[in-house]
C-alpha positions in Angstrom: -18.7 -2.6 -21.9 -15.7 -0.7 -20.5 -15.8 2.0 -17.9 -12.9 4.4 -17.6 -13.5 6.1 -14.3 -10.5 7.3 -12.3 -11.0 6.5 -8.7 -9.6 8.8 -6.0 -10.0 6.0 -3.4 -10.2 2.3 -4.2 -11.8 0.5 -1.2 -11.0 -3.0 -2.4 -7.3 -2.1 -2.9 -7.2 -0.5 0.5 -8.8 -3.5 2.2 -6.4 -5.9 0.6 -3.4 -3.7 1.6 -4.6 -3.7 5.2 -5.2 -7.4 5.2 -1.7 -8.1 3.9 -0.2 -5.7 6.4 -2.0 -7.3 9.4 -1.3 -10.8 8.1 2.4 -10.1 7.9 2.4 -8.5 11.4 0.3 -11.3 13.0 2.4 -14.1 11.4 5.3 -13.1 13.7 3.1 -13.0 16.9 1.8 -15.7 19.2 -1.9 -16.1 19.8 -1.6 -14.3 23.1 0.3 -11.3 21.6 -2.4 -11.0 18.9 -5.2 -10.9 21.4 -3.4 -8.3 23.5 -2.7 -6.2 20.4 -6.4 -6.3 19.3 -7.5 -5.5 22.9 -5.3 -2.4 23.1 -6.3 -1.2 19.7 -10.0 -1.6 20.6 -9.5 0.5 23.8 -7.5 3.1 21.9 -10.4 3.6 19.4 -12.9 3.8 22.2 -14.9 0.8 21.1 -16.9 -1.0 23.8 -18.2 -4.5 23.6 -22.0 -4.7 23.8 -23.2 -6.4 27.0 -24.4 -9.9 26.4 
């Protein structure tokens, strides 16, 4: 059974590209640099940790 549907957006391909991009970027950073990067990105997006 073959399906020939042309996708406008491929979520799996996008996720893999993002994973590869982050992996390449993080491989050049120290643990502290990675944590600082993630913290600043979280603040930029306006995400707040839920209180424990």
